[in-house]
N, C-alpha and C positions, 0 to 999 in steps of 0.2 A: 504494499500500499504506499502512496506516495507520502502521506504524513509520516510513516514510520522511518522514511528516509530523509525527511527534511533536514534534521541536523547534519547528517553526512553529506548531502547535497550542498548545502550552505557552509560546511566546514572547510577547514583549510586542506588542500589536497596538493601533492606534489606530483602526482602521477598525470600524464597526458590524458586528454579528452579521449574517450573511446565511444565512437559512434557507429551506428549501423551505416552501411555503405550509402543508403540514400541521403543519409544526414550530413554528410561530408559536404555535398553541394549546398545543404540548407544552411549549415553552419559557417561555410566559407566567408559569405558576405554579411554575417550578422554582426551588428555594432549595436550595443545595449545602451539604451537611453529610456527615459521616461517622459513621455509627452504630455503636454496639459490636457490633451484629449483623454489622457488615461487618469486624469484627476491627480496628477502629481506636479508640485510647483516647478516652474522653470529655474528658479532660484533655490537649489537644494539648501536645507538648513542644515547646520551641523548636528551630528548625533552625540548625545551625552554618553558618558561612561556609566556603565550599568551600577547600580547600588543594590546591597543585599535587602531584599523586602520579601514579605510573605506572598505567596502565590495569590494572585487575585480571584476573586469570585468570578467565575466563567458562566457564561451562558445567556447572555442578555440578547434576545432575538433582535434581527434588523433586516427591514426589507426595502429594496430601491425598486419600486414597481416600475419607474420610468426606464431603468437600466434592465429590469427583468431578472433579478437575483435576490438571494436572501442569505445570510450568514449569522453566525453568533460571534460575541465579542465579550471580553471580560469587563467587569465592573471597573470604574477608574480610568478607562481609556476613553480617550475623546473621539467622537464620530462627527463628521461633516459632510453633507450632502451638496453636491454641485451637479443638478441635473441627473445624468445617467452615471456620474462617478461619485464614489464614496471613498473617503480617506479615514482610516482608523490610526490614532496615534497613542502609543505608549506614553505613561507618565514619564516626564523627563527626556521624552524623544528619543528613547533607546531604540525603538523600532516603529516603522511605519508600514502599513499594508494599505493598497489601494486596489479598489474593484472598479471596472469600467467596462464599455464597450470596445471590441477589438474589431479590425476591418472585417468585412463580409468575405465569404469564400473560402478558400484553401487554407486550411490550418497551419500549415508550414510557412506559408506566405504572410498571415496575420501575425505569427511569431516573428518571423523576420523584421516586419514593420516595427513591433514592440521592442524589440532587441535594438534596432537602429535608433529608436527615440531614447533608449537608455545611454547609449554609446554618445549621442549627441549633447547628453545633459551632463555627463559624469566625465572624470579623467580615469586614465589607467585601468579601464574596464577590461576584465579577463573572464573568458569563460572557462568553467571547470566541468560541467556536466550538462548533457542534452538527453532527454529520454521521452519516450512516448508512453503516458500511463493515465488511467483516467482520474479525473478529479470531479467530484460531486456526482459520480456515477457517468460522466460524460468523457469522451475522447479529448485528450489534451496533450500538448507540448510543452515541456517544462526545460527551462534553461536555468542553471545556477551560475553563479560568478562572483567576482569581487571587484571593487572599484575605489575611487575616492571622491568626495564631493569637492566643490569649489573652496571650502574652507580647509581643505588638506585633511578631512576626517576619513580614514578607511572604513568600508563597509562591505558587507556581504549581501548578496540579494538572490532571490528565486523569482523568475518571471514566468507565468503560465498563461498559456493561452487555451481556452477551453470551447469546444465546438458547441454551437447551439442551433436549434432550428431557426434559420433565418437570420441569425447574427451571433457571432462568435464574442465571448467575454474575456476579459484578461484580468489577471491577479498579479500583483507584484508585492513582494515582502521585502523589506529592507531592514537590517539590523546592524548594529556596530560590530566591529570585527570581534571584540570580546564579549559580545552580549549572550553568553550561552544560557545565562538565566531566564532569556525571554523565549529561547527555541521552542519549548513546550507549548507556550501559549500561542506562538504563530503555527505551530502544527494543529492546535486544536481550532483556530480560526480557518485554516484552510480545510480541514476535514468537514467543517460545517457548511462550507459552501454549496448552494444549490441554485440551479437556474429555475426560475419561476415558469410555470406554464404558459 
């Protein structure tokens, strides 16, 4: 299950990316960045260092009817809607999750577009993993990697493009490089994602 591998996907890896033959073409032109269209600020904000804190109460439901998706998030995290895009921020900005619409059509092409946006917005973006595995019961392409925001703060990210009937959805998860304490919560948010009928 994808969520069980999130820590591994977003973790530090030294081995090369291992892709299926078709994915070499897909990953060759990928440049990761987060576009405003996906609900992420064009001016990336520094991620704070993690602090030791008790695990948050999890399970507050959230629906973005305009975007056609739902998910759950922990108490104490801030949620902001902007049309079809939703941003969820951890206290202290240790992690950010964005949900939104992805381009229509081919899933790999939509993921390529999402990744291109991430590369345009951030520096030193490096891909570590690409895989095809369901998210929320739907076919999805997921890419993990590392990068640095404009303030020079390193981060890890996971970008998923989820197939939808009529419209694809995108999910991006960003965490500070040493934010191990927030990984289980990010896994639960990703697990809770569902496309609305």
